[in-house]
N, CA, C and O atoms as a DFTB+ gen file, in Angstrom:
684 C
 N C O
     1  1       0.842      -1.179       0.000
     2  2       0.000       0.000       0.000
     3  2       0.885       1.238       0.000
     4  3       1.897       1.302       0.698
     5  1       0.489       2.199      -0.782
     6  2       1.275       3.415      -0.894
     7  2       0.773       4.465       0.081
     8  3      -0.428       4.621       0.305
     9  1       1.734       5.180       0.654
    10  2       1.373       6.255       1.574
    11  2       1.287       7.561       0.806
    12  3       2.092       7.812      -0.091
    13  1       0.337       8.373       1.147
    14  2       0.170       9.676       0.506
    15  2       0.755      10.742       1.414
    16  3       0.658      10.658       2.639
    17  1       1.374      11.762       0.786
    18  2       1.871      12.884       1.576
    19  2       1.406      14.169       0.909
    20  3       1.192      14.220      -0.302
    21  1       1.258      15.191       1.714
    22  2       0.829      16.477       1.191
    23  2       2.034      17.218       0.622
    24  3       3.094      17.263       1.246
    25  1       1.870      17.791      -0.550
    26  2       2.927      18.605      -1.147
    27  2       2.818      20.011      -0.592
    28  3       1.712      20.516      -0.398
    29  1       3.954      20.653      -0.333
    30  2       3.876      22.036       0.160
    31  2       3.292      22.933      -0.929
    32  3       3.731      22.887      -2.078
    33  1       2.330      23.726      -0.578
    34  2       1.631      24.575      -1.548
    35  2       2.507      25.780      -1.856
    36  3       2.980      26.462      -0.947
    37  1       2.723      26.042      -3.165
    38  2       3.464      27.222      -3.584
    39  2       4.973      27.069      -3.593
    40  3       5.658      27.910      -4.176
    41  1       5.522      26.035      -2.976
    42  2       6.971      25.883      -2.920
    43  2       7.511      24.895      -3.934
    44  3       8.721      24.840      -4.155
    45  1       6.652      24.125      -4.547
    46  2       7.132      23.115      -5.468
    47  2       7.573      23.765      -6.775
    48  3       6.999      24.756      -7.227
    49  1       8.588      23.189      -7.356
    50  2       9.073      23.653      -8.653
    51  2       8.314      22.874      -9.711
    52  3       8.620      21.715      -9.989
    53  1       7.333      23.516     -10.290
    54  2       6.525      22.835     -11.286
    55  2       7.334      22.668     -12.569
    56  3       8.335      23.350     -12.790
    57  1       6.882      21.764     -13.388
    58  2       7.546      21.511     -14.671
    59  2       7.560      22.777     -15.514
    60  3       8.575      23.108     -16.125
    61  1       6.453      23.474     -15.547
    62  2       6.356      24.696     -16.353
    63  2       7.344      25.744     -15.858
    64  3       8.024      26.383     -16.660
    65  1       7.427      25.922     -14.546
    66  2       8.341      26.905     -13.972
    67  2       9.794      26.524     -14.270
    68  3      10.619      27.391     -14.559
    69  1      10.101      25.238     -14.199
    70  2      11.465      24.782     -14.506
    71  2      11.823      25.081     -15.965
    72  3      12.933      25.523     -16.261
    73  1      10.868      24.834     -16.872
    74  2      11.123      25.142     -18.285
    75  2      11.333      26.641     -18.488
    76  3      12.199      27.040     -19.266
    77  1      10.554      27.476     -17.800
    78  2      10.699      28.918     -17.952
    79  2      12.042      29.407     -17.397
    80  3      12.656      30.310     -17.967
    81  1      12.490      28.822     -16.304
    82  2      13.794      29.198     -15.739
    83  2      14.912      28.818     -16.698
    84  3      15.813      29.617     -16.951
    85  1      14.859      27.603     -17.231
    86  2      15.865      27.180     -18.208
    87  2      15.804      28.036     -19.466
    88  3      16.843      28.365     -20.039
    89  1      14.619      28.398     -19.898
    90  2      14.473      29.249     -21.083
    91  2      15.092      30.619     -20.839
    92  3      15.745      31.171     -21.724
    93  1      14.891      31.172     -19.642
    94  2      15.448      32.490     -19.331
    95  2      16.979      32.447     -19.337
    96  3      17.621      33.323     -19.917
    97  1      17.562      31.434     -18.694
    98  2      19.022      31.306     -18.692
    99  2      19.552      31.108     -20.110
   100  3      20.571      31.688     -20.486
   101  1      18.871      30.306     -20.874
   102  2      19.284      30.038     -22.249
   103  2      19.196      31.301     -23.094
   104  3      20.078      31.557     -23.914
   105  1      18.161      32.081     -22.908
   106  2      18.001      33.317     -23.670
   107  2      19.090      34.331     -23.317
   108  3      19.651      34.972     -24.206
   109  1      19.389      34.478     -22.033
   110  2      20.442      35.413     -21.619
   111  2      21.794      34.971     -22.176
   112  3      22.551      35.789     -22.698
   113  1      22.094      33.684     -22.066
   114  2      23.362      33.179     -22.604
   115  2      23.419      33.371     -24.114
   116  3      24.455      33.764     -24.651
   117  1      22.325      33.100     -24.795
   118  2      22.286      33.276     -26.245
   119  2      22.496      34.722     -26.654
   120  3      23.207      35.000     -27.620
   121  1      21.884      35.644     -25.926
   122  2      22.060      37.061     -26.245
   123  2      23.500      37.514     -25.997
   124  3      24.064      38.257     -26.800
   125  1      24.089      37.072     -24.896
   126  2      25.473      37.461     -24.598
   127  2      26.451      36.915     -25.631
   128  3      27.248      37.664     -26.196
   129  1      26.390      35.626     -25.874
   130  2      27.318      35.001     -26.827
   131  2      27.076      35.530     -28.238
   132  3      28.023      35.810     -28.973
   133  1      25.819      35.665     -28.607
   134  2      25.504      36.183     -29.930
   135  2      25.974      37.611     -30.124
   136  3      26.474      37.961     -31.193
   137  1      25.817      38.446     -29.092
   138  2      26.253      39.836     -29.167
   139  2      27.772      39.935     -29.299
   140  3      28.280      40.702     -30.118
   141  1      28.490      39.163     -28.495
   142  2      29.961      39.157     -28.604
   143  2      30.390      38.661     -29.976
   144  3      31.287      39.233     -30.596
   145  1      29.761      37.614     -30.442
   146  2      30.090      37.074     -31.758
   147  2      29.783      38.057     -32.866
   148  3      30.552      38.184     -33.819
   149  1      28.653      38.761     -32.748
   150  2      28.274      39.721     -33.779
   151  2      29.268      40.872     -33.861
   152  3      29.620      41.315     -34.955
   153  1      29.717      41.353     -32.714
   154  2      30.737      42.406     -32.709
   155  2      32.013      41.945     -33.389
   156  3      32.618      42.692     -34.158
   157  1      32.420      40.718     -33.109
   158  2      33.619      40.173     -33.743
   159  2      33.403      39.941     -35.231
   160  3      34.328      40.123     -36.022
   161  1      32.193      39.543     -35.628
   162  2      31.895      39.340     -37.046
   163  2      32.003      40.661     -37.799
   164  3      32.542      40.699     -38.905
   165  1      31.498      41.741     -37.215
   166  2      31.560      43.051     -37.870
   167  2      33.012      43.458     -38.093
   168  3      33.366      43.927     -39.175
   169  1      33.853      43.280     -37.078
   170  2      35.272      43.609     -37.224
   171  2      35.929      42.699     -38.253
   172  3      36.668      43.173     -39.117
   173  1      35.670      41.407     -38.171
   174  2      36.269      40.454     -39.110
   175  2      35.821      40.750     -40.537
   176  3      36.625      40.696     -41.467
   177  1      34.533      41.064     -40.712
   178  2      34.027      41.364     -42.051
   179  2      34.710      42.611     -42.619
   180  3      35.040      42.653     -43.804
   181  1      34.920      43.617     -41.784
   182  2      35.597      44.840     -42.225
   183  2      37.018      44.533     -42.672
   184  3      37.482      45.057     -43.685
   185  1      37.708      43.686     -41.922
   186  2      39.080      43.311     -42.288
   187  2      39.079      42.496     -43.574
   188  3      39.939      42.699     -44.432
   189  1      38.132      41.582     -43.720
   190  2      38.066      40.769     -44.935
   191  2      37.712      41.612     -46.161
   192  3      38.259      41.397     -47.243
   193  1      36.794      42.573     -45.993
   194  2      36.359      43.389     -47.124
   195  2      37.444      44.357     -47.587
   196  3      37.599      44.585     -48.787
   197  1      38.195      44.927     -46.646
   198  2      39.205      45.932     -46.974
   199  2      40.615      45.428     -46.702
   200  3      41.548      46.223     -46.589
   201  1      40.777      44.123     -46.598
   202  2      42.020      43.554     -46.097
   203  2      43.176      43.533     -47.080
   204  3      43.006      43.447     -48.296
   205  1      44.343      43.613     -46.499
   206  2      45.597      43.495     -47.224
   207  2      46.492      42.584     -46.387
   208  3      46.550      42.712     -45.164
   209  1      47.185      41.670     -47.047
   210  2      48.054      40.733     -46.333
   211  2      49.405      41.399     -46.070
   212  3      49.934      42.121     -46.915
   213  1      49.945      41.143     -44.886
   214  2      51.267      41.665     -44.520
   215  2      51.932      40.690     -43.559
   216  3      51.276      39.837     -42.961
   217  1      53.233      40.831     -43.422
   218  2      53.982      40.060     -42.423
   219  2      54.218      40.970     -41.222
   220  3      54.735      42.078     -41.363
   221  1      53.839      40.498     -40.057
   222  2      54.037      41.272     -38.825
   223  2      55.091      40.578     -37.976
   224  3      55.116      39.351     -37.883
   225  1      55.950      41.360     -37.364
   226  2      56.956      40.832     -36.444
   227  2      56.458      41.072     -35.025
   228  3      56.093      42.190     -34.663
   229  1      56.447      40.012     -34.228
   230  2      56.031      40.127     -32.824
   231  2      57.102      40.925     -32.090
   232  3      58.271      40.540     -32.055
   233  1      56.669      42.073     -31.491
   234  2      57.614      42.944     -30.796
   235  2      57.404      42.957     -29.295
   236  3      58.261      43.421     -28.542
   237  1      56.252      42.443     -28.859
   238  2      55.935      42.512     -27.434
   239  2      54.843      41.505     -27.109
   240  3      54.014      41.180     -27.959
   241  1      54.846      41.014     -25.878
   242  2      53.761      40.179     -25.368
   243  2      53.188      40.883     -24.150
   244  3      53.854      40.992     -23.121
   245  1      51.951      41.362     -24.264
   246  2      51.293      42.042     -23.144
   247  2      50.570      41.023     -22.285
   248  3      49.747      40.252     -22.778
   249  1      50.888      41.025     -20.979
   250  2      50.209      40.102     -20.076
   251  2      48.768      40.561     -19.879
   252  3      48.507      41.739     -19.634
   253  1      47.846      39.624     -19.989
   254  2      46.429      39.948     -19.796
   255  2      46.129      40.123     -18.329
   256  3      46.627      39.373     -17.489
   257  1      45.311      41.118     -18.017
   258  2      44.946      41.388     -16.619
   259  2      44.186      40.211     -16.029
   260  3      43.360      39.591     -16.699
   261  1      44.470      39.917     -14.788
   262  2      43.757      38.865     -14.091
   263  2      44.190      37.466     -14.464
   264  3      43.667      36.496     -13.917
   265  1      45.123      37.337     -15.374
   266  2      45.566      36.011     -15.810
   267  2      46.782      35.604     -14.986
   268  3      47.800      36.296     -14.978
   269  1      46.669      34.515     -14.320
   270  2      47.790      34.013     -13.521
   271  2      47.973      34.833     -12.253
   272  3      47.228      35.778     -11.997
   273  1      48.951      34.467     -11.482
   274  2      49.284      35.236     -10.297
   275  2      50.767      35.064     -10.013
   276  3      51.454      34.338     -10.732
   277  1      51.263      35.717      -8.984
   278  2      52.706      35.676      -8.730
   279  2      53.188      34.313      -8.266
   280  3      54.390      34.046      -8.287
   281  1      52.271      33.441      -7.846
   282  2      52.666      32.119      -7.382
   283  2      52.605      31.061      -8.474
   284  3      53.204      29.995      -8.334
   285  1      51.894      31.339      -9.552
   286  2      51.701      30.327     -10.578
   287  2      51.846      30.958     -11.962
   288  3      50.865      31.443     -12.525
   289  1      53.053      30.958     -12.511
   290  2      53.312      31.573     -13.806
   291  2      52.727      30.764     -14.953
   292  3      52.550      31.304     -16.045
   293  1      52.421      29.492     -14.744
   294  2      51.948      28.630     -15.812
   295  2      50.582      29.010     -16.366
   296  3      50.249      28.601     -17.478
   297  1      49.778      29.779     -15.632
   298  2      48.434      30.126     -16.087
   299  2      48.342      31.496     -16.732
   300  3      47.253      31.906     -17.134
   301  1      49.443      32.212     -16.844
   302  2      49.395      33.548     -17.427
   303  2      49.201      33.465     -18.931
   304  3      49.753      32.590     -19.598
   305  1      48.408      34.389     -19.448
   306  2      48.214      34.462     -20.893
   307  2      48.655      35.837     -21.381
   308  3      48.686      36.807     -20.625
   309  1      48.993      35.891     -22.659
   310  2      49.550      37.098     -23.242
   311  2      48.883      37.399     -24.576
   312  3      48.435      36.492     -25.278
   313  1      48.822      38.689     -24.918
   314  2      48.359      39.124     -26.226
   315  2      49.569      39.645     -26.985
   316  3      50.220      40.589     -26.536
   317  1      49.880      39.042     -28.131
   318  2      51.040      39.501     -28.890
   319  2      50.770      40.828     -29.596
   320  3      49.663      41.083     -30.069
   321  1      51.797      41.662     -29.657
   322  2      51.735      42.926     -30.381
   323  2      52.672      42.798     -31.571
   324  3      53.841      42.443     -31.422
   325  1      52.146      43.091     -32.753
   326  2      52.952      42.974     -33.973
   327  2      53.154      44.309     -34.651
   328  3      52.294      45.189     -34.595
   329  1      54.301      44.451     -35.292
   330  2      54.576      45.630     -36.109
   331  2      54.660      45.193     -37.555
   332  3      55.238      44.152     -37.869
   333  1      54.076      45.999     -38.440
   334  2      54.081      45.678     -39.860
   335  2      54.036      46.968     -40.654
   336  3      53.703      48.026     -40.120
   337  1      54.370      46.877     -41.924
   338  2      54.348      48.034     -42.811
   339  2      53.110      47.979     -43.690
   340  3      52.773      46.929     -44.237
   341  1      52.434      49.116     -43.824
   342  2      51.282      49.217     -44.709
   343  2      51.766      49.667     -46.088
   344  3      52.950      49.951     -46.265
   345  1      50.860      49.733     -47.063
   346  2      51.224      50.066     -48.438
   347  2      51.966      51.394     -48.558
   348  3      52.843      51.537     -49.410
   349  1      51.622      52.366     -47.711
   350  2      52.264      53.678     -47.784
   351  2      53.680      53.660     -47.210
   352  3      54.404      54.650     -47.321
   353  1      54.078      52.552     -46.601
   354  2      55.407      52.441     -46.011
   355  2      55.443      52.745     -44.523
   356  3      56.467      52.542     -43.870
   357  1      54.334      53.229     -43.985
   358  2      54.241      53.537     -42.560
   359  2      54.273      52.249     -41.740
   360  3      53.677      51.246     -42.133
   361  1      54.965      52.274     -40.607
   362  2      54.998      51.121     -39.708
   363  2      53.890      51.268     -38.679
   364  3      53.769      52.297     -38.015
   365  1      53.080      50.215     -38.560
   366  2      51.936      50.212     -37.645
   367  2      52.167      49.138     -36.594
   368  3      52.695      48.065     -36.884
   369  1      51.761      49.449     -35.365
   370  2      51.816      48.480     -34.272
   371  2      50.389      48.177     -33.842
   372  3      49.602      49.091     -33.595
   373  1      50.056      46.890     -33.752
   374  2      48.690      46.505     -33.381
   375  2      48.707      45.218     -32.572
   376  3      49.565      44.355     -32.758
   377  1      47.732      45.110     -31.663
   378  2      47.554      43.867     -30.903
   379  2      46.931      42.836     -31.827
   380  3      45.974      43.125     -32.546
   381  1      47.482      41.637     -31.799
   382  2      46.935      40.563     -32.620
   383  2      45.777      39.909     -31.882
   384  3      45.802      39.826     -30.654
   385  1      44.763      39.445     -32.604
   386  2      43.599      38.835     -31.960
   387  2      43.883      37.400     -31.525
   388  3      43.256      36.455     -32.004
   389  1      44.828      37.258     -30.619
   390  2      45.186      35.925     -30.118
   391  2      45.588      36.064     -28.670
   392  3      46.257      37.023     -28.286
   393  1      45.181      35.112     -27.880
   394  2      45.620      35.027     -26.496
   395  2      46.396      33.735     -26.388
   396  3      45.931      32.676     -26.809
   397  1      47.573      33.832     -25.825
   398  2      48.466      32.699     -25.900
   399  2      49.374      32.630     -24.689
   400  3      49.410      33.544     -23.865
   401  1      50.099      31.541     -24.595
   402  2      51.183      31.483     -23.623
   403  2      52.429      32.036     -24.315
   404  3      52.379      32.363     -25.500
   405  1      53.525      32.144     -23.605
   406  2      54.735      32.760     -24.160
   407  2      55.304      32.000     -25.357
   408  3      55.851      32.624     -26.267
   409  1      55.191      30.679     -25.383
   410  2      55.870      29.888     -26.403
   411  2      55.223      30.005     -27.786
   412  3      55.916      29.880     -28.796
   413  1      53.939      30.238     -27.848
   414  2      53.251      30.224     -29.132
   415  2      53.683      31.382     -30.036
   416  3      53.863      31.183     -31.237
   417  1      53.849      32.569     -29.490
   418  2      54.282      33.736     -30.253
   419  2      55.486      34.339     -29.545
   420  3      55.322      35.183     -28.663
   421  1      56.671      33.931     -29.907
   422  2      57.871      34.477     -29.288
   423  2      58.191      35.833     -29.913
   424  3      57.930      36.054     -31.096
   425  1      58.754      36.733     -29.119
   426  2      59.172      38.035     -29.627
   427  2      60.199      37.807     -30.739
   428  3      61.143      37.033     -30.580
   429  1      60.000      38.491     -31.857
   430  2      60.877      38.334     -33.010
   431  2      60.331      37.405     -34.075
   432  3      60.878      37.332     -35.176
   433  1      59.245      36.685     -33.757
   434  2      58.632      35.769     -34.714
   435  2      57.838      36.563     -35.752
   436  3      57.193      37.556     -35.416
   437  1      57.886      36.128     -37.005
   438  2      57.081      36.731     -38.056
   439  2      55.806      35.914     -38.262
   440  3      55.849      34.686     -38.332
   441  1      54.672      36.612     -38.359
   442  2      53.393      35.957     -38.610
   443  2      52.684      36.694     -39.740
   444  3      52.844      37.903     -39.909
   445  1      51.895      35.941     -40.514
   446  2      51.131      36.548     -41.596
   447  2      49.803      37.049     -41.053
   448  3      49.081      36.323     -40.370
   449  1      49.493      38.304     -41.369
   450  2      48.251      38.916     -40.889
   451  2      47.480      39.497     -42.058
   452  3      47.991      39.627     -43.171
   453  1      46.247      39.839     -41.775
   454  2      45.389      40.548     -42.710
   455  2      44.968      41.814     -41.976
   456  3      44.369      41.723     -40.905
   457  1      45.267      42.999     -42.523
   458  2      44.895      44.238     -41.847
   459  2      43.898      45.020     -42.683
   460  3      43.869      44.902     -43.908
   461  1      43.089      45.812     -42.016
   462  2      42.075      46.650     -42.656
   463  2      42.780      47.891     -43.191
   464  3      43.402      48.621     -42.419
   465  1      42.696      48.145     -44.496
   466  2      43.394      49.288     -45.086
   467  2      42.792      50.617     -44.634
   468  3      43.473      51.641     -44.670
   469  1      41.521      50.618     -44.207
   470  2      40.909      51.854     -43.721
   471  2      41.278      52.129     -42.266
   472  3      41.247      53.279     -41.829
   473  1      41.623      51.091     -41.516
   474  2      42.061      51.216     -40.123
   475  2      43.065      50.106     -39.852
   476  3      42.676      49.016     -39.432
   477  1      44.362      50.362     -40.086
   478  2      45.371      49.303     -39.975
   479  2      45.533      48.695     -38.583
   480  3      46.209      47.677     -38.435
   481  1      44.927      49.299     -37.562
   482  2      45.018      48.687     -36.232
   483  2      44.066      47.511     -36.081
   484  3      44.168      46.750     -35.118
   485  1      43.131      47.353     -37.034
   486  2      42.241      46.181     -37.043
   487  2      42.935      45.091     -37.846
   488  3      43.103      45.206     -39.060
   489  1      43.332      44.039     -37.156
   490  2      44.066      42.949     -37.816
   491  2      43.457      41.610     -37.458
   492  3      42.816      41.455     -36.418
   493  1      43.666      40.656     -38.330
   494  2      43.286      39.259     -38.104
   495  2      44.464      38.403     -38.529
   496  3      45.210      38.767     -39.438
   497  1      44.628      37.283     -37.879
   498  2      45.620      36.318     -38.321
   499  2      45.070      35.602     -39.545
   500  3      43.875      35.314     -39.608
   501  1      45.918      35.315     -40.507
   502  2      45.445      34.577     -41.675
   503  2      45.255      33.125     -41.287
   504  3      45.789      32.669     -40.276
   505  1      44.508      32.416     -42.076
   506  2      44.195      31.027     -41.753
   507  2      42.745      30.923     -41.340
   508  3      42.088      31.934     -41.092
   509  1      42.246      29.702     -41.266
   510  2      40.829      29.478     -41.036
   511  2      40.347      29.741     -39.634
   512  3      39.275      30.319     -39.457
   513  1      41.107      29.335     -38.620
   514  2      40.611      29.362     -37.247
   515  2      40.207      30.755     -36.773
   516  3      39.070      30.917     -36.329
   517  1      41.072      31.776     -36.839
   518  2      40.673      33.081     -36.302
   519  2      39.524      33.723     -37.072
   520  3      38.783      34.530     -36.510
   521  1      39.365      33.381     -38.336
   522  2      38.319      33.998     -39.132
   523  2      36.971      33.321     -38.951
   524  3      35.943      33.911     -39.285
   525  1      36.945      32.091     -38.430
   526  2      35.704      31.331     -38.277
   527  2      35.092      31.517     -36.894
   528  3      33.873      31.427     -36.748
   529  1      35.906      31.773     -35.883
   530  2      35.441      31.826     -34.495
   531  2      34.301      32.832     -34.285
   532  3      33.331      32.490     -33.608
   533  1      34.369      34.057     -34.833
   534  2      33.237      34.979     -34.612
   535  2      31.914      34.429     -35.144
   536  3      30.866      34.613     -34.525
   537  1      31.965      33.760     -36.285
   538  2      30.746      33.194     -36.852
   539  2      30.218      32.048     -35.985
   540  3      29.007      31.851     -35.882
   541  1      31.114      31.308     -35.372
   542  2      30.687      30.253     -34.435
   543  2      29.975      30.860     -33.233
   544  3      28.980      30.317     -32.752
   545  1      30.493      31.995     -32.747
   546  2      29.843      32.673     -31.625
   547  2      28.417      33.077     -31.951
   548  3      27.514      32.887     -31.137
   549  1      28.211      33.631     -33.132
   550  2      26.865      34.014     -33.553
   551  2      25.984      32.770     -33.670
   552  3      24.831      32.781     -33.238
   553  1      26.525      31.696     -34.254
   554  2      25.760      30.460     -34.403
   555  2      25.359      29.871     -33.070
   556  3      24.221      29.431     -32.904
   557  1      26.273      29.856     -32.119
   558  2      25.959      29.335     -30.784
   559  2      24.902      30.203     -30.114
   560  3      23.996      29.684     -29.462
   561  1      25.010      31.516     -30.269
   562  2      24.004      32.416     -29.704
   563  2      22.624      32.171     -30.283
   564  3      21.635      32.146     -29.551
   565  1      22.553      31.988     -31.601
   566  2      21.269      31.716     -32.254
   567  2      20.697      30.386     -31.775
   568  3      19.503      30.289     -31.495
   569  1      21.544      29.363     -31.679
   570  2      21.065      28.063     -31.189
   571  2      20.550      28.161     -29.758
   572  3      19.552      27.528     -29.416
   573  1      21.219      28.948     -28.920
   574  2      20.755      29.112     -27.538
   575  2      19.408      29.822     -27.505
   576  3      18.554      29.483     -26.685
   577  1      19.205      30.794     -28.375
   578  2      17.909      31.480     -28.434
   579  2      16.808      30.546     -28.939
   580  3      15.683      30.588     -28.441
   581  1      17.123      29.713     -29.915
   582  2      16.150      28.721     -30.386
   583  2      15.816      27.752     -29.262
   584  3      14.654      27.402     -29.055
   585  1      16.851      27.320     -28.535
   586  2      16.630      26.440     -27.386
   587  2      15.757      27.096     -26.332
   588  3      14.913      26.437     -25.724
   589  1      15.957      28.396     -26.109
   590  2      15.126      29.120     -25.140
   591  2      13.667      29.143     -25.593
   592  3      12.756      28.971     -24.783
   593  1      13.453      29.357     -26.886
   594  2      12.075      29.364     -27.406
   595  2      11.426      27.994     -27.247
   596  3      10.261      27.901     -26.858
   597  1      12.171      26.932     -27.545
   598  2      11.638      25.571     -27.409
   599  2      11.298      25.286     -25.952
   600  3      10.242      24.724     -25.661
   601  1      12.186      25.669     -25.032
   602  2      11.920      25.440     -23.611
   603  2      10.695      26.227     -23.143
   604  3       9.892      25.718     -22.360
   605  1      10.550      27.462     -23.619
   606  2       9.382      28.261     -23.230
   607  2       8.096      27.633     -23.754
   608  3       7.090      27.593     -23.045
   609  1       8.123      27.147     -24.979
   610  2       6.931      26.492     -25.552
   611  2       6.602      25.224     -24.776
   612  3       5.436      24.950     -24.492
   613  1       7.633      24.447     -24.431
   614  2       7.374      23.226     -23.630
   615  2       6.808      23.588     -22.271
   616  3       5.947      22.884     -21.743
   617  1       7.291      24.689     -21.700
   618  2       6.756      25.141     -20.420
   619  2       5.303      25.528     -20.520
   620  3       4.505      25.214     -19.637
   621  1       4.954      26.216     -21.605
   622  2       3.544      26.585     -21.807
   623  2       2.677      25.351     -22.002
   624  3       1.568      25.272     -21.473
   625  1       3.184      24.393     -22.758
   626  2       2.403      23.157     -22.984
   627  2       2.210      22.375     -21.694
   628  3       1.123      21.851     -21.450
   629  1       3.241      22.287     -20.867
   630  2       3.088      21.534     -19.623
   631  2       2.178      22.281     -18.658
   632  3       1.517      21.665     -17.822
   633  1       2.142      23.594     -18.769
   634  2       1.247      24.367     -17.925
   635  2      -0.204      24.118     -18.321
   636  3      -1.084      24.076     -17.461
   637  1      -0.458      23.953     -19.609
   638  2      -1.807      23.672     -20.096
   639  2      -2.243      22.277     -19.654
   640  3      -3.389      22.075     -19.252
   641  1      -1.305      21.302     -19.733
   642  2      -1.645      19.927     -19.336
   643  2      -1.868      19.804     -17.836
   644  3      -2.809      19.143     -17.398
   645  1      -1.000      20.443     -17.042
   646  2      -1.085      20.372     -15.584
   647  2      -1.282      21.782     -15.036
   648  3      -0.322      22.391     -14.564
   649  1      -2.504      22.316     -15.088
   650  2      -2.707      23.714     -14.697
   651  2      -2.389      23.967     -13.220
   652  3      -1.899      25.045     -12.883
   653  1      -2.650      23.021     -12.348
   654  2      -2.350      23.183     -10.933
   655  2      -1.553      21.972     -10.459
   656  3      -1.879      20.841     -10.819
   657  1      -0.516      22.194      -9.656
   658  2       0.210      21.051      -9.128
   659  2      -0.671      20.258      -8.160
   660  3      -1.469      20.844      -7.428
   661  1      -0.532      18.945      -8.154
   662  2      -1.398      18.149      -7.242
   663  2      -1.055      18.417      -5.798
   664  3       0.114      18.548      -5.434
   665  1      -2.105      18.498      -4.962
   666  2      -1.918      18.705      -3.529
   667  2      -1.479      17.419      -2.854
   668  3      -0.752      17.450      -1.861
   669  1      -1.912      16.309      -3.380
   670  2      -1.584      15.028      -2.767
   671  2      -0.728      14.249      -3.761
   672  3      -1.138      14.012      -4.897
   673  1       0.460      13.857      -3.322
   674  2       1.354      13.073      -4.170
   675  2       1.501      11.691      -3.565
   676  3       1.494      11.524      -2.345
   677  1       1.633      10.720      -4.422
   678  2       1.875       9.358      -3.946
   679  2       3.369       9.106      -3.884
   680  3       4.129       9.591      -4.722
   681  1       3.774       8.356      -2.899
   682  2       5.184       7.970      -2.781
   683  2       5.459       6.745      -3.568
   684  3       6.593       6.267      -3.590
């Protein structure tokens, strides 16, 4: 024989409420990731549309704030700064869109970049990976928003099926 117990009124997490909470988190995450990705896509598109290829020499590694600490050097990350010449012969210095440890971009290393001729401080590394990442961010953001919509719809459907949580639950 099963014993019945009373469910606390108003404190239970209903299925509909759980779906709405997950939908809200998913929507916020989708908006954040999508917004960051969209900003990067705009910059990347500008570099691709007005881009010129150049060789940049790594002249400095700037330590990123908050990365690592004085007790653990292994977790520090750096942003490489490259110098390159534009078509007019002017030498430009720009931060490369890469975060790395010291070994990946040593000072004095030459790397191929793509710079925006209208604003030479906007640079991208050549190759597939750096140019694809912004589009992945937008895609992930869109998928999270679609997931939020699906969760909200499921929450509405479960609310229609179970309009009130049962007062008496069986164990």
